[in-house]
Phi, psi and omega in degrees: 000116187265005182244008181197176178282102186288351178280349182288127165067017172270140183216153173240165178256139185223208187268175184301139166072014179297324190287326188228096176040241182240068185301329183290358176299340177302335181295340180254028168120003181277138174254349183249019173239153181297146179287151177290152176223169183293325179221160183219140182284137177225125176288134182215160172285146178298150187277345183248188180301146178284351185264070178289144182291128178224157177289146178299147184251144177281341185210104181274349185297316180294320179297315179298321177298321180293315180293324176297319180292324177298315180300327179274359182058034175262089192288325179294317178295320179297316180300312180300320182293315182288328174295323176294317179300322180289321176298322180291326181213090185296351179253019181275100187297318184291335175292319175296320178301308182293328175295324174299318177301314181299317182293326174297316183292339178255023172061044175232073185297330179296316178291323177300314179303313182298320181288322176296318179297319177296318178301317181289328178294328179275328182218084185299343180268009184282091187302318184300320179293321178294320178300310184289324179292316177297325179295319177300315181295321179295316180299325179274003183060029173267068190294324179298318179295319179298317179298317181298313180296316180298316181294325178298316179292315184290336175294334179269329183206107182280004186261008178274100184296319183292320177293322177297321178296317178296324175300316181298316180295320179295317178297322176298318178298330178281353181083012179271082191299311184292318179295320178295317180300318178297318179295321176299317179298317178297318180297318181293324176297327179282333182220071189289349183248018179256110184299330182300327182292315177295322181295317178296319179296317179300318180298319176299314182294324176297318178297330178271007179062034175253069191296317182298317178294322179298315180298320178298320179291324177296323177296322176294320177300316181298323182295331183250008183287342179062225183254030177274099186297318181297320180293318177297322177296320178292321176299317178300319179297318179294323173300318180296319177300324180277001182062027175270079192295308181301319180295322177301313182298316181298317181297318179287331172304314181294317181297317182292325178297331180272321183204101182280126176207171185295321178306304184297316181299316182293319178294318178296324178300317179297323177289320177297320179298318178295335178271011180069021175257073185293321180298316179295323179296314180297319179299317179297318181293326177296318177296318181299315182290330177287322181290323181215089182298345180271357182278092191301316185302323180298321178296319182297310183290325176297315177300318181297316183285325174295319178301315180299330179274001181080017179266072193297314183296319178295322179297317179301318179301316183288320176299319179297321179295321177299312183294329176290319182283328184218068185301335177241025181291169184295341179249015184297316180296317179296319180296319178298314182295317181290325177298318178299317179296316182297322177296330178274005182061036179243141177276159174301153182290332180241153180293140181293132176244147175278154182289000000 
């Protein structure tokens, strides 16, 4: 696209929690962190040239106004501008593409889908539109539609790494393990230094119960993750899911060195606990609760481990903090019961286990 920043708003689908630190930590008791999902949206630069073929326009002013409004996140202004651009030139594919972006941002996926499809009908080589359309279909679990769109684009150009990745995720969603694995391998060959690709592949392999292979892909992801703290944190979480405890700790060490936060500390604590480093785990949770007193899961696990050590009064404080932060959280009933036991100076009947 030669009239705007083509890196804006193009996305591929990848594994859980890529976008926000370790969002999937909610699975171990957090009520104030986003829930994990099968796939997660990630803004990325398009994998091919920014100069997608488009029909010449009679009036570029409206289009320029639209791209400017997108950068300013002024969605109403952007919508009006691109609708004007389309009236001025009904065959302008990139205007339909950007209008699709606007409709996604304003929570109208049906209109976004229609505009992406129109963009592709006018310009079948428009990779960005294919990326976003396949992503919409994946989010809606319309995996067959995502596969069809991806294959149409890839039949014209096999070098679109992002579309190939979306194809792999869609095939994984369909349960086609071998076909998805081949597509992941093809995507990685096209983009060998993008950690997200290895991470998505690892997530697929975990779903297929190929844990050893998944861990190997996570190690590759870590090697190319650079200084992206959120990505390293997600890799650490996936290591934890795979019970690769030493690798989990190392990944969170790197993430924390770049950006220390309660999410990372709490996840590393769970891995340290699994490694029989209870003192280190407790230390991490204390830092986490001090850094973010509203991060409920850290209070619950800190309370549980202090309780297990017979430190009843401290445990009561932490259970109370959990209940204050997440009164209806997934561990609220357990926290109430354990708080009652701790007040009675009684330990839980079973040994505390990490999730």
